[in-house]
SEGU-507627 format. One record per residue (C-alpha): residue in three letters; x, y, z. Coordinates in nm, 2 decimals. Example, Ala and Ser with C-alpha at 12.3 -4.5 7.8 and 13.67 -1.06 7.14 Angstrom:
// residues 2
<rec Ala,<1.23,-0.45,0.78>>
<rec Ser,<1.37,-0.11,0.71>>
//
This chain:
// residues 152
<rec Met,<16.42,7.32,7.44>>
<rec Pro,<16.22,7.51,7.71>>
<rec Arg,<16.39,7.78,7.96>>
<rec Ser,<16.39,7.73,8.29>>
<rec Trp,<16.25,8.03,8.50>>
<rec Arg,<16.50,8.17,8.72>>
<rec Pro,<16.37,8.47,8.96>>
<rec Asp,<16.55,8.73,8.82>>
<rec Glu,<16.41,8.77,8.55>>
<rec Cys,<16.07,8.78,8.67>>
<rec Gly,<15.83,9.13,8.62>>
<rec Gln,<15.89,9.28,8.97>>
<rec Thr,<15.75,9.62,9.14>>
<rec Glu,<15.91,9.84,9.44>>
<rec Pro,<15.64,9.87,9.72>>
<rec Ile,<15.66,10.25,9.73>>
<rec Pro,<15.53,10.34,9.35>>
<rec Ala,<15.31,9.98,9.41>>
<rec Leu,<15.14,10.16,9.78>>
<rec Val,<15.10,10.47,9.64>>
<rec Ala,<14.86,10.35,9.33>>
<rec Val,<14.64,10.18,9.56>>
<rec Ala,<14.69,10.41,9.80>>
<rec Ala,<14.56,10.57,9.43>>
<rec Val,<14.30,10.39,9.34>>
<rec Cys,<14.12,10.38,9.66>>
<rec Leu,<14.12,10.80,9.71>>
<rec Gly,<13.93,10.72,9.32>>
<rec Val,<13.68,10.50,9.45>>
<rec Ser,<13.59,10.69,9.76>>
<rec Leu,<13.54,10.97,9.54>>
<rec Tyr,<13.36,10.79,9.32>>
<rec Ala,<13.08,10.69,9.60>>
<rec Gly,<13.16,11.09,9.80>>
<rec Tyr,<13.00,11.23,9.42>>
<rec Ala,<12.75,10.94,9.43>>
<rec Ala,<12.59,10.98,9.71>>
<rec Asn,<12.55,11.29,9.66>>
<rec Ala,<12.41,11.33,9.30>>
<rec Leu,<12.18,11.01,9.36>>
<rec Pro,<11.86,11.14,9.55>>
<rec Asp,<11.72,10.94,9.79>>
<rec Thr,<12.04,10.74,9.80>>
<rec Ser,<11.92,10.66,10.12>>
<rec Asp,<11.74,10.40,10.31>>
<rec Arg,<11.47,10.46,10.47>>
<rec Ala,<11.38,10.87,10.51>>
<rec Val,<11.35,11.01,10.76>>
<rec Glu,<10.99,11.09,10.79>>
<rec Glu,<10.94,10.72,10.73>>
<rec Thr,<11.17,10.71,11.10>>
<rec Thr,<11.04,10.94,11.26>>
<rec Leu,<10.67,10.75,11.21>>
<rec Asp,<10.79,10.43,11.28>>
<rec Thr,<10.94,10.58,11.59>>
<rec Val,<10.67,10.71,11.71>>
<rec Trp,<10.42,10.43,11.69>>
<rec Thr,<10.73,10.26,11.89>>
<rec Asp,<10.62,10.55,12.17>>
<rec Leu,<10.26,10.57,12.18>>
<rec Gly,<10.22,10.19,12.08>>
<rec Asp,<10.27,10.01,12.40>>
<rec Asp,<10.01,9.78,12.33>>
<rec Gly,<9.87,9.79,12.01>>
<rec Leu,<9.62,10.06,12.03>>
<rec Tyr,<9.65,10.44,12.07>>
<rec Asp,<9.43,10.56,12.39>>
<rec Pro,<9.31,10.93,12.27>>
<rec Asn,<9.26,10.98,12.74>>
<rec Ala,<9.65,10.84,12.79>>
<rec Asp,<9.77,11.22,12.65>>
<rec Ala,<10.03,10.95,12.49>>
<rec Leu,<10.14,11.26,12.26>>
<rec Glu,<10.28,11.49,12.53>>
<rec Thr,<10.48,11.24,12.61>>
<rec Leu,<10.74,11.24,12.32>>
<rec Ser,<11.00,11.48,12.34>>
<rec Ser,<11.32,11.56,12.10>>
<rec Glu,<11.48,11.31,12.24>>
<rec Thr,<11.36,11.02,12.06>>
<rec Leu,<11.30,11.28,11.70>>
<rec Pro,<11.53,11.31,11.50>>
<rec Asp,<11.84,11.55,11.54>>
<rec Gly,<11.77,11.95,11.35>>
<rec Tyr,<11.41,11.91,11.25>>
<rec His,<11.04,12.04,11.36>>
<rec Val,<10.82,11.72,11.41>>
<rec Arg,<10.44,11.78,11.35>>
<rec Val,<10.18,11.50,11.46>>
<rec Thr,<9.86,11.41,11.40>>
<rec Ile,<9.63,11.12,11.56>>
<rec Ser,<9.29,11.14,11.35>>
<rec Val,<8.95,10.91,11.32>>
<rec Glu,<8.66,10.95,11.06>>
<rec Asp,<8.40,10.99,11.23>>
<rec Val,<8.01,10.81,11.10>>
<rec Arg,<7.96,11.08,10.83>>
<rec Gly,<8.29,11.04,10.68>>
<rec Glu,<8.48,11.32,10.77>>
<rec Gln,<8.85,11.28,10.94>>
<rec Arg,<8.80,11.44,11.29>>
<rec Ile,<9.15,11.52,11.54>>
<rec Val,<9.20,11.32,11.75>>
<rec Asp,<9.55,11.44,11.90>>
<rec Arg,<9.82,11.66,11.76>>
<rec Val,<10.08,11.79,11.90>>
<rec Arg,<10.39,11.97,11.71>>
<rec Ile,<10.78,11.94,11.86>>
<rec Asp,<11.06,12.23,11.77>>
<rec Ala,<11.36,12.10,11.69>>
<rec His,<11.51,12.25,12.03>>
<rec Gly,<11.25,12.11,12.19>>
<rec Asp,<11.01,12.38,12.24>>
<rec Asp,<10.61,12.22,12.18>>
<rec Asp,<10.51,12.49,11.93>>
<rec Pro,<10.77,12.57,11.64>>
<rec Gly,<10.49,12.71,11.41>>
<rec Leu,<10.25,12.56,11.08>>
<rec Pro,<10.51,12.33,10.83>>
<rec Pro,<10.61,12.44,10.54>>
<rec Asp,<10.40,12.30,10.15>>
<rec Gly,<10.74,12.13,10.09>>
<rec Ala,<10.71,11.95,10.47>>
<rec Arg,<10.82,11.60,10.48>>
<rec Thr,<10.49,11.37,10.56>>
<rec Ala,<10.43,10.99,10.67>>
<rec Ser,<10.08,10.80,10.78>>
<rec Arg,<9.97,10.45,10.84>>
<rec Ser,<9.68,10.28,10.99>>
<rec Ile,<9.67,10.24,11.33>>
<rec Pro,<9.38,10.10,11.59>>
<rec Val,<9.22,10.40,11.80>>
<rec Ile,<8.99,10.31,12.13>>
<rec Asp,<8.78,10.55,12.13>>
<rec Glu,<8.69,10.83,12.27>>
<rec Glu,<8.31,10.80,12.37>>
<rec Leu,<8.25,10.37,12.34>>
<rec Pro,<8.61,10.22,12.54>>
<rec Gly,<8.53,9.86,12.50>>
<rec Asp,<8.53,9.94,12.09>>
<rec Val,<8.80,10.06,11.83>>
<rec Asp,<8.83,10.35,11.61>>
<rec Val,<9.02,10.30,11.31>>
<rec Gly,<9.26,10.59,11.31>>
<rec Thr,<9.54,10.66,11.11>>
<rec Leu,<9.87,10.80,11.25>>
<rec Ser,<10.08,11.11,11.06>>
<rec Val,<10.36,11.30,11.13>>
<rec Glu,<10.50,11.59,10.91>>
<rec Val,<10.88,11.68,10.95>>
<rec Trp,<11.07,11.94,10.80>>
<rec Glu,<11.37,12.16,10.83>>
//
């Protein structure tokens, strides 16, 4: 004969111990996530040098070209760059002999000063190709390289 279901025979838990158990599980998961984020290298979606490179190109290449005569690097400020980092931005082109020639360069201190000094050997770097207006023949466009070096 089948047993009938009666509410007084069901297993129940008091609300306070149930809340304590849920809080303990949440605390454990958050501690693990915090540890894993610090223990695993390069777990961020984007590295600071890649973000800085994109930000600098967005500020410099309004029309998709870099004009060395416009002094656009001088308009970069610490407000548009990552907080707490020194940044050196270099724009270079390859000359007819195949050698890199620096067209423009600026260093910005983490606190807004103009020159934080040379980057250390451990500075993070990123670069990309950009179109650069030829200084001698303004109608021509050269292939240039935008490089950023970022350090704390």
